[in-house]
C-alpha atoms as a printed R data frame, in Angstrom:
    type eleno elety resid chain resno       x       y      z
1   ATOM     1    CA   UNK     A     1 -18.934  18.095 11.249
2   ATOM     2    CA   UNK     A     2 -16.722  15.421 12.780
3   ATOM     3    CA   UNK     A     3 -17.512  14.739 16.761
4   ATOM     4    CA   UNK     A     4 -14.997  13.004 18.889
5   ATOM     5    CA   UNK     A     5 -15.894  11.214 22.197
6   ATOM     6    CA   UNK     A     6 -13.533  10.801 24.647
7   ATOM     7    CA   UNK     A     7 -14.914   7.847 26.806
8   ATOM     8    CA   UNK     A     8 -11.863   6.894 28.660
9   ATOM     9    CA   UNK     A     9  -8.441   7.667 29.062
10  ATOM    10    CA   UNK     A    10  -5.423   6.665 31.109
11  ATOM    11    CA   UNK     A    11  -3.710   3.655 32.449
12  ATOM    12    CA   UNK     A    12  -7.351   2.373 33.714
13  ATOM    13    CA   UNK     A    13  -8.686   2.225 30.390
14  ATOM    14    CA   UNK     A    14  -8.694   3.996 26.943
15  ATOM    15    CA   UNK     A    15 -11.789   4.540 24.312
16  ATOM    16    CA   UNK     A    16 -12.538   7.357 21.907
17  ATOM    17    CA   UNK     A    17 -14.914   7.340 19.049
18  ATOM    18    CA   UNK     A    18 -14.907   9.561 15.975
19  ATOM    19    CA   UNK     A    19 -17.645  10.238 14.069
20  ATOM    20    CA   UNK     A    20 -18.517  11.517 10.697
21  ATOM    21    CA   UNK     A    21 -21.624  11.621  8.517
22  ATOM    22    CA   UNK     A    22 -23.406   9.366 10.765
23  ATOM    23    CA   UNK     A    23 -20.331   6.477 11.093
24  ATOM    24    CA   UNK     A    24 -17.739   6.341 13.477
25  ATOM    25    CA   UNK     A    25 -15.041   3.762 14.305
26  ATOM    26    CA   UNK     A    26 -13.962   3.323 17.774
27  ATOM    27    CA   UNK     A    27 -10.421   3.718 18.561
28  ATOM    28    CA   UNK     A    28  -9.242   1.447 21.668
29  ATOM    29    CA   UNK     A    29 -11.291  -0.493 23.975
30  ATOM    30    CA   UNK     A    30  -9.812  -1.104 27.329
31  ATOM    31    CA   UNK     A    31 -12.611  -1.168 29.353
32  ATOM    32    CA   UNK     A    32 -14.860  -4.190 29.810
33  ATOM    33    CA   UNK     A    33 -17.777  -3.686 26.845
34  ATOM    34    CA   UNK     A    34 -20.431  -3.143 29.481
35  ATOM    35    CA   UNK     A    35 -19.129  -0.269 30.968
36  ATOM    36    CA   UNK     A    36 -18.349   1.024 27.094
37  ATOM    37    CA   UNK     A    37 -21.865   0.679 26.318
38  ATOM    38    CA   UNK     A    38 -22.740   2.878 29.088
39  ATOM    39    CA   UNK     A    39 -20.395   5.518 28.482
40  ATOM    40    CA   UNK     A    40 -21.801   5.759 24.420
41  ATOM    41    CA   UNK     A    41 -24.887   5.862 25.898
42  ATOM    42    CA   UNK     A    42 -24.356   8.921 27.989
43  ATOM    43    CA   UNK     A    43 -22.533  10.302 25.329
44  ATOM    44    CA   UNK     A    44 -25.202  10.153 22.560
45  ATOM    45    CA   UNK     A    45 -23.212   7.656 20.213
46  ATOM    46    CA   UNK     A    46 -25.396   5.091 18.558
47  ATOM    47    CA   UNK     A    47 -23.688   1.803 18.410
48  ATOM    48    CA   UNK     A    48 -25.378   1.025 15.363
49  ATOM    49    CA   UNK     A    49 -22.885   3.904 13.897
50  ATOM    50    CA   UNK     A    50 -19.734   1.754 14.640
51  ATOM    51    CA   UNK     A    51 -18.156   0.548 11.280
52  ATOM    52    CA   UNK     A    52 -15.313  -0.996 13.329
53  ATOM    53    CA   UNK     A    53 -12.891  -1.331 16.200
54  ATOM    54    CA   UNK     A    54  -9.145   0.574 15.905
55  ATOM    55    CA   UNK     A    55  -6.370  -0.511 17.606
56  ATOM    56    CA   UNK     A    56  -3.109   1.076 18.721
57  ATOM    57    CA   UNK     A    57  -1.330  -1.738 20.662
58  ATOM    58    CA   UNK     A    58  -2.122  -4.426 22.790
59  ATOM    59    CA   UNK     A    59  -1.835  -3.394 26.423
60  ATOM    60    CA   UNK     A    60  -4.772  -4.293 27.957
61  ATOM    61    CA   UNK     A    61  -5.741  -1.340 29.557
62  ATOM    62    CA   UNK     A    62  -6.349  -0.373 25.206
63  ATOM    63    CA   UNK     A    63  -7.690  -4.094 24.244
64  ATOM    64    CA   UNK     A    64  -9.696  -5.674 27.449
65  ATOM    65    CA   UNK     A    65 -13.172  -4.917 25.539
66  ATOM    66    CA   UNK     A    66 -12.170  -5.101 21.734
67  ATOM    67    CA   UNK     A    67 -13.094  -8.730 21.747
68  ATOM    68    CA   UNK     A    68 -16.552  -8.340 23.329
69  ATOM    69    CA   UNK     A    69 -17.447  -4.986 21.916
70  ATOM    70    CA   UNK     A    70 -16.554  -6.389 17.971
71  ATOM    71    CA   UNK     A    71 -18.786  -9.273 18.566
72  ATOM    72    CA   UNK     A    72 -21.530  -7.318 20.087
73  ATOM    73    CA   UNK     A    73 -21.415  -5.156 17.458
74  ATOM    74    CA   UNK     A    74 -20.529  -7.257 14.729
75  ATOM    75    CA   UNK     A    75 -17.658  -4.863 13.528
76  ATOM    76    CA   UNK     A    76 -14.402  -6.072 12.241
77  ATOM    77    CA   UNK     A    77 -11.294  -5.471 14.733
78  ATOM    78    CA   UNK     A    78  -8.606  -3.498 12.482
79  ATOM    79    CA   UNK     A    79  -5.080  -3.062 13.850
80  ATOM    80    CA   UNK     A    80  -1.436  -4.370 12.651
81  ATOM    81    CA   UNK     A    81  -0.078  -7.763 12.526
82  ATOM    82    CA   UNK     A    82   2.340  -7.704 15.109
83  ATOM    83    CA   UNK     A    83  -0.504  -5.882 17.860
84  ATOM    84    CA   UNK     A    84  -2.988  -8.847 16.671
85  ATOM    85    CA   UNK     A    85  -0.387 -11.397 17.456
86  ATOM    86    CA   UNK     A    86   0.544 -10.113 20.737
87  ATOM    87    CA   UNK     A    87  -3.333  -9.737 21.989
88  ATOM    88    CA   UNK     A    88  -5.965 -11.565 23.078
89  ATOM    89    CA   UNK     A    89  -9.314 -11.012 21.763
90  ATOM    90    CA   UNK     A    90 -10.852 -13.933 21.141
91  ATOM    91    CA   UNK     A    91 -12.689 -14.791 18.060
92  ATOM    92    CA   UNK     A    92 -13.137 -11.544 16.051
93  ATOM    93    CA   UNK     A    93 -13.601 -10.615 12.488
94  ATOM    94    CA   UNK     A    94 -10.145  -9.381 12.044
95  ATOM    95    CA   UNK     A    95  -8.873  -6.755  9.399
96  ATOM    96    CA   UNK     A    96  -4.888  -6.278  9.650
97  ATOM    97    CA   UNK     A    97  -3.685  -2.897  7.835
98  ATOM    98    CA   UNK     A    98  -0.118  -1.716  6.994
99  ATOM    99    CA   UNK     A    99   2.007   0.976  9.253
100 ATOM   100    CA   UNK     A   100   2.956   2.457  5.093
101 ATOM   101    CA   UNK     A   101  -0.056   3.505  3.937
102 ATOM   102    CA   UNK     A   102  -3.757   4.606  4.465
103 ATOM   103    CA   UNK     A   103  -6.936   3.140  4.645
104 ATOM   104    CA   UNK     A   104 -11.080   4.155  5.050
105 ATOM   105    CA   UNK     A   105 -13.798   3.109  7.020
106 ATOM   106    CA   UNK     A   106 -16.892   5.005  5.879
107 ATOM   107    CA   UNK     A   107 -16.184   8.960  5.123
108 ATOM   108    CA   UNK     A   108 -13.025   8.685  6.859
109 ATOM   109    CA   UNK     A   109  -9.604   8.389  5.641
110 ATOM   110    CA   UNK     A   110  -7.497   7.011  8.489
111 ATOM   111    CA   UNK     A   111  -3.571   7.022  8.635
112 ATOM   112    CA   UNK     A   112  -1.734   4.886 10.954
113 ATOM   113    CA   UNK     A   113   1.556   6.626 12.413
114 ATOM   114    CA   UNK     A   114   4.419   4.265 14.080
115 ATOM   115    CA   UNK     A   115   4.494   5.564 17.633
116 ATOM   116    CA   UNK     A   116   7.706   4.690 20.104
117 ATOM   117    CA   UNK     A   117   6.137   2.488 23.171
118 ATOM   118    CA   UNK     A   118   7.101  -0.951 24.784
119 ATOM   119    CA   UNK     A   119   4.626  -2.896 22.547
120 ATOM   120    CA   UNK     A   120   5.026  -4.954 19.483
121 ATOM   121    CA   UNK     A   121   3.991  -2.692 16.875
122 ATOM   122    CA   UNK     A   122   2.435   0.664 18.219
123 ATOM   123    CA   UNK     A   123   0.618   3.494 16.458
124 ATOM   124    CA   UNK     A   124  -1.359   6.560 16.971
125 ATOM   125    CA   UNK     A   125  -4.249   7.521 13.996
126 ATOM   126    CA   UNK     A   126  -4.747  10.662 11.752
127 ATOM   127    CA   UNK     A   127  -8.450  10.293 10.691
128 ATOM   128    CA   UNK     A   128  -9.538  12.840  8.318
129 ATOM   129    CA   UNK     A   129 -12.338  14.104  6.239
130 ATOM   130    CA   UNK     A   130 -14.115  16.450  3.806
131 ATOM   131    CA   UNK     A   131 -15.557  17.727  7.564
132 ATOM   132    CA   UNK     A   132 -12.106  17.900  9.314
133 ATOM   133    CA   UNK     A   133  -8.923  16.099 10.643
134 ATOM   134    CA   UNK     A   134  -8.349  14.373 14.244
135 ATOM   135    CA   UNK     A   135  -5.208  13.062 15.399
136 ATOM   136    CA   UNK     A   136  -5.026  10.787 18.001
137 ATOM   137    CA   UNK     A   137  -1.738  10.396 19.554
138 ATOM   138    CA   UNK     A   138  -1.042   8.514 22.887
139 ATOM   139    CA   UNK     A   139   1.136   6.078 24.548
140 ATOM   140    CA   UNK     A   140   4.677   7.251 22.529
141 ATOM   141    CA   UNK     A   141   7.949   8.455 24.283
142 ATOM   142    CA   UNK     A   142   8.945  10.511 21.733
143 ATOM   143    CA   UNK     A   143   7.357  12.563 19.081
144 ATOM   144    CA   UNK     A   144   9.264  12.503 15.667
145 ATOM   145    CA   UNK     A   145   8.525  14.615 11.944
146 ATOM   146    CA   UNK     A   146   5.257  12.099 11.104
147 ATOM   147    CA   UNK     A   147   3.713  12.585 14.533
148 ATOM   148    CA   UNK     A   148   4.394  16.440 14.667
149 ATOM   149    CA   UNK     A   149   3.453  16.736 11.189
150 ATOM   150    CA   UNK     A   150  -0.556  15.420 11.959
151 ATOM   151    CA   UNK     A   151  -0.634  17.659 14.980
152 ATOM   152    CA   UNK     A   152   0.340  20.403 13.000
153 ATOM   153    CA   UNK     A   153  -2.254  19.259 10.238
154 ATOM   154    CA   UNK     A   154  -5.074  18.150 12.725
155 ATOM   155    CA   UNK     A   155  -8.398  20.222 13.010
156 ATOM   156    CA   UNK     A   156  -8.213  18.040 17.189
157 ATOM   157    CA   UNK     A   157  -5.601  16.670 18.734
158 ATOM   158    CA   UNK     A   158  -6.231  13.961 21.122
159 ATOM   159    CA   UNK     A   159  -2.895  13.947 22.185
160 ATOM   160    CA   UNK     A   160  -0.798  12.430 25.466
161 ATOM   161    CA   UNK     A   161   0.294  14.393 28.540
162 ATOM   162    CA   UNK     A   162   0.472  11.377 30.390
163 ATOM   163    CA   UNK     A   163   3.278  12.865 33.435
164 ATOM   164    CA   UNK     A   164   4.573  15.361 35.450
165 ATOM   165    CA   UNK     A   165   8.230  15.183 35.866
166 ATOM   166    CA   UNK     A   166   8.574  16.330 39.491
167 ATOM   167    CA   UNK     A   167   5.165  14.221 40.506
168 ATOM   168    CA   UNK     A   168   6.611  10.742 38.881
169 ATOM   169    CA   UNK     A   169  10.591  11.624 40.078
170 ATOM   170    CA   UNK     A   170   9.328  12.384 43.638
171 ATOM   171    CA   UNK     A   171   6.115   9.530 44.046
172 ATOM   172    CA   UNK     A   172   5.626   5.497 44.940
173 ATOM   173    CA   UNK     A   173   7.067   4.186 41.576
174 ATOM   174    CA   UNK     A   174  10.100   2.267 41.395
175 ATOM   175    CA   UNK     A   175  13.194   3.804 39.777
176 ATOM   176    CA   UNK     A   176  12.891   1.003 37.212
177 ATOM   177    CA   UNK     A   177   9.431   1.957 36.475
178 ATOM   178    CA   UNK     A   178  10.112   5.883 36.141
179 ATOM   179    CA   UNK     A   179  12.895   5.484 33.704
180 ATOM   180    CA   UNK     A   180  10.646   2.895 31.553
181 ATOM   181    CA   UNK     A   181   7.823   5.624 31.527
182 ATOM   182    CA   UNK     A   182  10.488   8.488 30.857
183 ATOM   183    CA   UNK     A   183  12.011   6.822 28.501
184 ATOM   184    CA   UNK     A   184  11.869   7.143 24.511
185 ATOM   185    CA   UNK     A   185   9.704   3.949 24.628
186 ATOM   186    CA   UNK     A   186   7.525   5.129 27.417
187 ATOM   187    CA   UNK     A   187   5.046   8.107 27.814
188 ATOM   188    CA   UNK     A   188   4.973  11.347 27.007
189 ATOM   189    CA   UNK     A   189   5.369  14.190 30.194
190 ATOM   190    CA   UNK     A   190   3.242  18.019 29.888
191 ATOM   191    CA   UNK     A   191   6.080  19.770 29.125
192 ATOM   192    CA   UNK     A   192   7.175  18.011 26.124
193 ATOM   193    CA   UNK     A   193   3.783  17.382 25.154
194 ATOM   194    CA   UNK     A   194   3.319  21.568 25.146
195 ATOM   195    CA   UNK     A   195   6.679  22.264 23.213
196 ATOM   196    CA   UNK     A   196   5.475  20.058 20.615
197 ATOM   197    CA   UNK     A   197   2.065  21.513 20.135
198 ATOM   198    CA   UNK     A   198   3.838  24.726 20.535
199 ATOM   199    CA   UNK     A   199   6.440  23.497 17.417
200 ATOM   200    CA   UNK     A   200   3.224  22.474 15.464
201 ATOM   201    CA   UNK     A   201   1.282  26.089 15.910
202 ATOM   202    CA   UNK     A   202  -1.374  25.724 18.299
203 ATOM   203    CA   UNK     A   203  -3.857  28.343 17.754
204 ATOM   204    CA   UNK     A   204  -6.945  27.103 15.882
205 ATOM   205    CA   UNK     A   205  -6.742  23.323 16.957
206 ATOM   206    CA   UNK     A   206  -8.707  21.900 19.650
207 ATOM   207    CA   UNK     A   207  -6.326  20.683 22.260
208 ATOM   208    CA   UNK     A   208  -7.579  17.266 24.273
209 ATOM   209    CA   UNK     A   209  -4.648  16.047 26.656
210 ATOM   210    CA   UNK     A   210  -5.187  12.358 27.191
211 ATOM   211    CA   UNK     A   211  -3.946   9.197 29.027
212 ATOM   212    CA   UNK     A   212  -2.935  11.409 32.106
213 ATOM   213    CA   UNK     A   213  -1.642   9.503 34.815
214 ATOM   214    CA   UNK     A   214  -3.797   9.363 37.960
215 ATOM   215    CA   UNK     A   215  -0.056   8.635 40.074
216 ATOM   216    CA   UNK     A   216   1.754  10.925 38.322
217 ATOM   217    CA   UNK     A   217  -0.429  13.792 37.006
218 ATOM   218    CA   UNK     A   218  -3.071  15.917 37.795
219 ATOM   219    CA   UNK     A   219  -5.606  17.773 34.886
220 ATOM   220    CA   UNK     A   220  -4.784  20.982 36.868
221 ATOM   221    CA   UNK     A   221  -1.046  20.143 36.556
222 ATOM   222    CA   UNK     A   222  -1.264  19.338 32.692
223 ATOM   223    CA   UNK     A   223  -3.244  22.053 31.575
224 ATOM   224    CA   UNK     A   224  -1.478  24.462 33.418
225 ATOM   225    CA   UNK     A   225   2.091  23.766 32.091
226 ATOM   226    CA   UNK     A   226   0.774  23.033 28.461
227 ATOM   227    CA   UNK     A   227  -1.184  26.574 28.292
228 ATOM   228    CA   UNK     A   228   2.174  27.911 29.656
229 ATOM   229    CA   UNK     A   229   4.442  26.532 26.862
230 ATOM   230    CA   UNK     A   230   2.221  26.975 24.288
231 ATOM   231    CA   UNK     A   231   0.589  30.218 24.943
232 ATOM   232    CA   UNK     A   232  -3.022  28.922 24.861
233 ATOM   233    CA   UNK     A   233  -5.469  29.905 27.250
234 ATOM   234    CA   UNK     A   234  -5.533  27.058 30.027
235 ATOM   235    CA   UNK     A   235  -9.921  27.165 29.808
236 ATOM   236    CA   UNK     A   236  -9.284  26.205 26.245
237 ATOM   237    CA   UNK     A   237  -7.757  23.247 26.753
238 ATOM   238    CA   UNK     A   238  -9.526  19.966 28.052
239 ATOM   239    CA   UNK     A   239  -8.737  16.614 29.206
240 ATOM   240    CA   UNK     A   240 -10.775  14.234 31.440
241 ATOM   241    CA   UNK     A   241 -10.949  14.967 34.855
242 ATOM   242    CA   UNK     A   242 -12.114  11.983 36.922
243 ATOM   243    CA   UNK     A   243 -12.133   7.794 36.412
244 ATOM   244    CA   UNK     A   244 -15.448   7.762 34.747
245 ATOM   245    CA   UNK     A   245 -15.877  11.133 33.615
246 ATOM   246    CA   UNK     A   246 -16.117  11.387 29.646
247 ATOM   247    CA   UNK     A   247 -16.431  14.210 26.504
248 ATOM   248    CA   UNK     A   248 -17.727  14.752 23.565
249 ATOM   249    CA   UNK     A   249 -16.509  17.949 20.845
250 ATOM   250    CA   UNK     A   250 -16.968  18.908 17.520
251 ATOM   251    CA   UNK     A   251 -14.296  19.462 14.860
């Protein structure tokens, strides 16, 4: 089976590890190396299984620890050339990939999927093996047919539900920032994520809501909204509850 370890998810930092047949990849490393190594230990992730660090885009909550982690583990950083050029990861073994194809790391075939975000060349990931299929889709202002196809094809979706629209509009953020978050290059809100999951067939998938805003969302609101729209029972929808929370599930 494939194992998914969500070590951090949100504006404070993001990191997910996907493991298959004793080999794993880290997707984003947005916290310090020391913190991420501690979270890996808590979730039983053997650092020796890590073969690469994949980066979705250059924002600090996704790359803060990428350079130190890559050097400590002795593994390459894989991202698009646009993301690498916009990042400051220091001296790393950089392996670029194109958004027009797939590549393999260990037993996993990995397909990067372009997303819609205010970054140089952002992308999500669709990971598949003989054991299962996982979609990791965050930091996008909308879902297109490629992202929705990945949601429909996967056995587990780690998918963004960043904000509740009422909380955002009544919250402390200035109007300019609210508009940026709501835009097609911002983030996904709970209701639109629920609609995308509903359109792509919600039954049978593991649903993990990711990148929840601490200011403009709450775990209970996100789960309740997505459950209402999709018809999935609320207890079957998971997310991290607080900073420092981690989660592991099997596919």
